[in-house]
Phi, psi and omega in degrees: 000002186290330184264016179257153178286161179306321180296318179294323177298317179296320179295319177295319178293320175297322178293321180291321180292331184242047190296333181290336181254353183282135176287157180282338179234149179277300182240128178219090191239127171279139183241124178291151183287323186246155178226138176293328179295321178293320177292327176295319175299313179298319177300318178298320178296310180299318177297319176298313180297319179295320177293319178297316179297320179292314182288337182267008175055049176285153176286166184300318181293320178295318178296320180295317178297321178298314182290316180296319182291327177288324176295318179296320178298319176295316179298319178297318180296319179290323185279335180271351180273120176281118184290138174273120184263326185205142176232135180228128179279155181293170179294161184297338178283348181260159176300156185300322189267350188260151171059052171279143178251125182240123178264116185252141176269096181267179179289337178268007183118208180266146181224141179269120178249147176242144178192176177256144177280121178270321185197145173229118185243129180274120178244029180088263180273004181219151172242127176256120183248131179243131184237151169253101183285132174255330182226130018274338175213152183286124180192167174259151183214132172235145181224143178254123179248118182272157184301326182274005179264350182228167179291166180298319179296315180294324177295318176299316179298318177296323177297317179296317180297321178295322178294320179289332184279352182286000000 
């Protein structure tokens, strides 16, 4: 317990004292693939580009190139991003940041990745989680989880986690 914050130590002691009611996992959240907030952001980007193109008096072919390139950029971003399907926090007996399980939707199906949580940042309607992945290969990974992608209980737990991670 020496490398835990005082709040985490209190949470662990309370969990140990009340072991019959303590859950085995802290956060166990299924994550939906799409978010209305993300589509709203994409719409805002397209609207801004269309307005800039209109106000700068571009010719029709330049305006077409601007719109097509922005569509291609969004498609490339969506297709190269490996979707996070499920996130599971370690058991209460383990430190807060170690041994997270991430279920990723790969081209071969779903794959379980393991890593350590480096940071969870609260951005209002989104939580940005940064991981140091150990399995299947060492790399860093960050994912943005919007409010409408998880249940209300999981959203509350993620907000608390972001507050603890500061």
